[in-house]
C-alpha positions in Angstrom: -34.1 1.0 3.0 -37.4 2.5 4.1 -40.0 3.3 1.5 -40.1 7.0 2.6 -36.4 7.4 2.2 -36.3 5.6 -1.1 -39.3 7.7 -2.4 -37.8 11.0 -1.3 -34.3 10.3 -2.7 -35.6 8.8 -6.0 -37.7 11.9 -6.5 -34.4 13.9 -6.2 -32.9 11.8 -9.0 -35.9 12.4 -11.2 -35.8 16.1 -10.5 -32.1 16.0 -11.5 -33.1 15.1 -15.0 -34.3 18.7 -15.5 -31.3 20.3 -14.0 -28.7 17.7 -14.8 -26.4 20.2 -16.5 -26.3 22.3 -13.4 -25.6 19.3 -11.2 -22.3 18.6 -12.8 -21.2 22.2 -13.7 -17.5 22.6 -13.2 -16.7 18.9 -13.0 -14.6 17.3 -15.7 -15.4 13.7 -16.5 -12.8 11.4 -18.0 -13.3 11.4 -21.8 -11.4 8.3 -22.8 -10.5 4.9 -21.4 -6.9 6.1 -20.9 -7.8 9.2 -18.7 -10.4 7.4 -16.7 -7.9 5.4 -14.7 -4.8 6.5 -12.9 -1.6 4.4 -13.2 -1.3 1.8 -10.5 0.2 3.2 -7.3 -0.4 6.9 -8.2 -1.7 8.8 -5.2 -5.2 10.0 -5.7 -6.6 13.4 -4.8 -7.7 15.5 -1.9 -8.4 19.1 -1.1 -5.7 21.7 -1.8 -3.3 22.4 0.9 -3.3 18.9 2.4 -0.1 16.8 2.9 0.8 13.2 2.9 1.5 13.2 -0.9 -2.0 14.3 -1.9 -2.6 16.4 -5.0 -5.5 18.9 -5.4 -8.5 17.8 -7.5 -8.5 19.4 -10.9 -11.7 21.3 -11.6 -12.7 22.3 -15.1 -12.1 25.9 -16.1 -15.1 27.9 -17.2 -16.0 26.9 -20.7 -14.0 23.6 -20.6 -15.5 21.0 -22.8 -17.6 18.5 -20.8 -17.4 14.8 -21.8 -20.4 13.4 -23.5 -22.0 10.0 -22.9 -20.4 8.7 -26.1 -16.9 9.5 -25.0 -17.0 7.6 -21.7 -16.8 3.8 -21.6 -19.9 2.8 -19.7 -19.3 1.0 -16.4 -15.5 1.8 -16.3 -13.7 4.1 -13.9 -14.1 7.9 -14.4 -12.4 10.8 -12.9 -11.9 10.7 -9.1 -14.4 12.3 -6.9 -13.6 15.7 -5.4 -11.2 15.5 -2.5 -10.8 11.8 -3.2 -9.0 10.0 -0.3 -5.6 8.6 -1.3 -6.0 5.2 0.3 -6.8 2.5 -2.2 -10.6 2.0 -2.3 -12.3 -1.4 -2.3 -11.3 -3.5 -5.4 -8.1 -1.5 -6.1 -4.9 -3.3 -5.4 -2.7 -1.8 -2.6 0.9 -1.6 -3.5 2.2 -1.7 0.1 0.0 -1.8 3.2 0.7 0.4 6.2 3.2 -1.2 8.6 1.8 -3.0 11.7 2.8 -1.0 14.8 4.6 -2.9 17.5 1.8 -2.2 20.0 -0.5 -4.5 18.0 1.9 -7.5 17.7 2.0 -10.5 19.9 4.7 -13.1 20.4 5.9 -14.8 17.2 4.5 -18.2 16.1 7.0 -20.9 15.3 6.5 -21.6 11.6 7.3 -25.2 12.1 4.4 -25.6 14.5 1.9 -23.2 13.1 0.5 -22.1 16.5 1.5 -21.1 19.9 0.1 -21.7 23.4 0.0 -18.9 26.0 -1.1 -19.3 29.7 -3.7 -16.7 30.6 -4.3 -17.7 34.2 -4.4 -20.8 36.4 -4.9 -23.8 34.0 -6.4 -21.5 31.4 -4.6 -21.2 28.0 -5.0 -19.4 24.7 -4.2 -21.1 21.4 -3.4 -18.8 18.4 -1.8 -18.8 15.0 -1.6 -14.9 15.4 -4.7 -14.6 13.1 -7.3 -16.6 15.1 -7.4 -17.4 18.8 -9.3 -19.7 21.1 -8.9 -21.1 24.6 -8.9 -24.2 26.7 -9.3 -24.8 30.4 -7.8 -27.8 32.3 -9.6 -29.2 35.3 -9.0 -32.3 37.5 -10.2 -34.9 35.0 -10.5 -33.2 31.7 -10.3 -30.2 29.4 -12.9 -27.7 28.3 -12.3 -26.4 24.8 -13.6 -22.9 23.9 -14.0 -22.8 20.1 -12.2 -24.9 17.5 -11.1 -22.5 14.8 -10.9 -23.9 11.3 -7.5 -22.5 10.2 -5.6 -24.4 12.9 -8.0 -27.3 13.5 -5.2 -29.8 12.9 -3.1 -28.4 15.6 -5.7 -28.1 18.4 -5.1 -31.5 19.9 -1.3 -31.0 19.8 -1.7 -27.7 21.5 -3.7 -29.2 24.3 -1.3 -32.2 24.6 1.6 -29.7 25.2 -0.1 -29.0 28.6 -2.0 -32.1 29.5 -2.9 -35.7 28.4 -6.5 -35.3 29.8 -9.4 -35.8 27.4 -11.5 -33.0 26.0 -14.8 -33.4 27.9 -16.6 -30.2 26.8 -16.6 -27.8 23.9 -18.2 -24.4 24.1 -19.2 -22.6 20.9 -18.9 -18.8 21.0 -21.2 -18.6 18.0 -22.1 -20.6 14.9 -19.6 -19.2 12.3 -17.5 -21.9 10.6 -14.2 -20.2 10.9 -14.4 -20.4 14.7 -15.9 -23.8 15.3 -15.5 -26.0 12.2 -12.5 -27.7 13.7 -14.9 -29.5 16.1 -15.4 -32.7 14.1 -11.6 -33.3 14.1 -11.5 -33.3 17.9 -13.1 -36.7 18.1 -14.4 -38.4 21.3 -17.8 -37.6 22.6 -17.6 -34.2 24.3 -20.6 -32.3 25.6 -21.1 -29.3 23.3 -22.6 -26.2 24.8 -23.9 -23.2 22.9 -26.7 -20.6 22.9 -30.1 -21.7 21.6 -29.8 -19.3 18.7 -26.5 -20.9 17.7 -28.1 -24.3 17.6 -30.9 -22.9 15.4 -28.4 -21.5 13.0 -26.4 -24.7 12.9 -29.5 -26.8 12.2 -30.0 -24.6 9.1 -26.3 -24.8 8.1 -26.4 -28.7 8.3 -22.6 -28.8 8.3 -21.0 -32.0 9.5 -17.9 -30.1 10.6 -20.0 -28.2 13.1 -21.8 -30.8 15.2 -25.0 -29.6 16.9 -24.8 -28.6 20.5 -25.9 -31.1 23.0 -26.7 -28.5 25.7 -28.1 -25.0 25.1 -29.2 -22.1 27.2 -31.2 -18.8 26.7 -29.7 -16.1 29.0 -27.0 -17.5 31.3 -25.3 -20.8 32.0 -22.6 -21.7 34.6 -20.3 -24.6 33.8 -18.7 -26.0 36.9 -16.1 -28.7 36.2 -14.0 -29.8 39.1 -12.6 -26.7 40.7 -13.0 -24.6 37.6 -15.9 -22.4 36.6 -17.0 -20.7 33.3 -19.9 -18.2 33.2 -21.7 -18.0 29.8 -24.1 -15.2 29.1 -26.0 -13.9 26.1 -26.2 -10.1 25.5 -28.4 -9.9 22.4 -27.6 -9.5 18.8 -24.4 -7.6 17.7 -22.1 -9.6 15.6 -24.8 -12.2 15.1 -27.5 -14.0 17.0 -26.2 -16.4 19.6 -22.7 -14.8 20.0 -22.0 -15.2 23.8 -19.7 -13.8 26.4 -17.5 -16.5 28.1 -16.0 -15.5 31.4 -13.5 -17.3 33.7 -14.0 -15.5 37.0 -11.1 -17.1 38.9 -8.6 -16.1 36.2 -10.4 -12.8 35.3 -10.4 -13.7 31.6 -13.2 -12.8 29.2 -13.7 -14.2 25.7 -16.0 -12.4 23.3 -15.4 -13.3 19.6 -15.6 -11.0 16.6 -16.4 -8.0 18.7 -13.1 -6.6 20.0 -9.9 -6.6 17.9 -7.1 -5.6 20.3 -4.8 -3.0 18.7 -6.3 -3.6 15.2 -8.9 -2.2 12.9 -12.0 -4.4 13.2 -12.6 -6.9 10.4 -14.4 -5.5 7.4 -17.9 -4.0 7.8 -17.3 -4.0 11.6 -16.8 -7.7 11.5 -20.0 -8.1 9.4 -22.0 -7.1 12.4 -25.7 -7.8 12.0 -26.6 -5.1 14.5 -24.1 -2.2 14.7 -26.0 -0.5 17.5 -25.7 -3.8 19.3 -21.9 -3.6 18.9 -21.9 -0.2 20.6 -24.1 -1.6 23.4 -21.9 -4.7 23.9 -18.7 -2.7 24.1 -20.1 -0.7 26.9 -21.2 -3.9 28.7 -17.7 -5.4 28.2 -16.1 -2.3 29.9 -17.9 -3.0 33.2 -16.9 -6.6 33.5 -14.1 -7.4 36.0 -11.5 -8.8 33.6 -7.8 -8.4 33.1 -7.4 -10.2 29.7 -9.8 -10.4 26.8 -9.6 -13.0 24.0 -11.3 -11.7 20.9 -11.0 -14.7 18.5 -8.7 -12.8 16.1 -5.3 -10.9 15.8 -2.0 -11.8 17.5 -2.5 -10.9 21.1 -5.1 -10.7 23.9 -6.6 -7.4 24.9 -7.2 -5.2 27.9 -9.8 -2.7 29.0 -7.7 0.0 27.3 -8.1 -1.9 24.0 -11.9 -2.0 24.4 -11.9 1.7 25.1 -9.8 2.5 22.0 -12.2 0.5 19.8 -15.2 2.2 21.3 -13.6 5.6 20.7 -12.9 4.7 17.1 -16.4 3.5 16.5 -17.8 6.7 18.0 -15.6 8.8 15.8 -16.7 6.6 12.8 -20.3 7.2 13.6 -19.8 10.9 14.0 -17.9 11.2 10.7 -20.5 9.2 8.8 -23.4 11.1 10.2 -21.8 14.4 9.3 -21.0 13.2 5.8 -24.6 12.1 5.3 -25.9 15.5 6.4 -23.6 17.5 4.3 -23.2 15.5 1.1 -25.6 16.6 -1.7 -27.4 13.7 -3.3 -26.8 14.5 -7.0 -23.5 16.3 -7.0 -20.9 14.9 -9.4 -23.3 12.7 -11.2 -22.9 12.4 -15.0 -25.9 14.0 -16.7 -26.1 10.9 -18.9 -27.1 8.9 -15.8 -30.0 11.1 -14.9 -33.0 8.9 -14.2 -30.8 5.9 -13.1 -31.6 5.7 -9.4 -29.1 3.1 -8.6 -26.3 5.2 -10.2 -27.3 8.2 -8.2 -27.3 6.1 -4.9 -23.9 4.6 -5.8 -22.4 8.0 -6.5 -23.9 9.5 -3.3 -22.8 6.7 -1.0 -19.3 6.7 -2.5 -19.0 10.4 -1.7 -20.3 10.0 1.8 -17.8 7.2 2.5 -15.0 9.3 1.0 -15.8 12.3 3.3 -16.0 9.9 6.2 -12.5 8.6 5.3 -11.0 12.1 5.1 -12.4 13.0 8.5 -11.1 9.9 10.3 -7.6 9.6 8.8 -5.8 12.3 10.7 -6.8 10.8 14.1 -6.7 7.1 13.4 -4.4 6.2 10.6 -1.4 5.4 12.8 -3.4 4.2 15.9 -4.9 0.9 14.6 -3.0 -1.8 12.8 -4.6 -2.6 9.5 -6.2 0.8 9.3 -5.9 1.0 5.5 -7.3 -2.6 4.9 -10.8 -2.0 6.0 -11.4 1.7 6.7 -13.4 2.0 3.5 -15.6 -0.9 4.6 -16.2 0.7 8.0 -17.4 4.0 6.5 -19.7 2.2 4.1 -21.1 0.0 6.9 -21.7 2.9 9.2 -23.4 5.2 6.7 -25.7 2.3 5.8 -26.5 1.7 9.4 -27.3 5.3 10.1 -29.5 5.5 7.0 -31.6 2.5 7.5 -31.3 1.0 11.1 
């Protein structure tokens, strides 16, 4: 957070001490532990006239008794915010998640195996447990493995052996995160390990024996020619994290970019923990112009298409617009308990919650049924985007 923003917004909090009664006029705070929390599964509130099982927020009548600091249990849940979105917020148990649309599903995995192998093009295959995904490429004398995800590490060799007995001669790391490459140690042998130079730097810091250090690195581009097969590796800057690369098989027209595109699904929480959200927008635009037919994203149950990339970009643009509007129109000290005047962190928490809630209400009509897992991480996405717009 920049010093100027912090100073400006903190001064608002301090000013609110003088006018704290006016700030919360008309808002009823929960006065006991019992009324502070709705029963599990009870739909929360939204503006009057909406549908989908929502109920109008109850505003105190003129002259209604306001709760005092002594009648509220500090730190516990109070009354819902105005126009509170009905989807369970972070930390609240969801009774039943939204159903996964058929358009987001891939072929089923045999539970007895725990994985499936799918051919993507000539001698190029995807391994997946329908949660994670990776690839391998077969050439005349060996196999190139593209990531070794931790969740199905024990099945990787069996998956390759379904196709060929040839040894794994090379492993390419998409990036340094353990969930995608910590199965490497179990591969055995002495493969050449290729990664971006930033990935090697991060792995040196991690000092994880399950993620052996790359033996070959590059800065901008690297072409791996093995037999009659080719892979083009390229670095497009920071988005998900430093060192995350594009892996392209030109002969098969298959692109692998991990933790960036989630075909048919809501992105993982906080936009897949992206270190640079503006970088994610930039990379999605770059992915669109690459000549590919299939995209492996490292997660979910199917590979994607250019249409999937466009859907995710459209969602992120709507997310950015909704968060920006919420930031502009949400008053900093509305709905704050007068007893918390002077508590800057409380004021920011209250403000950011209400920004995220407005973002949620804006997005739901257009996106609730379009992305699988919408309800799982939509709160996270609104929080991530408002933060990016405020400080990046």
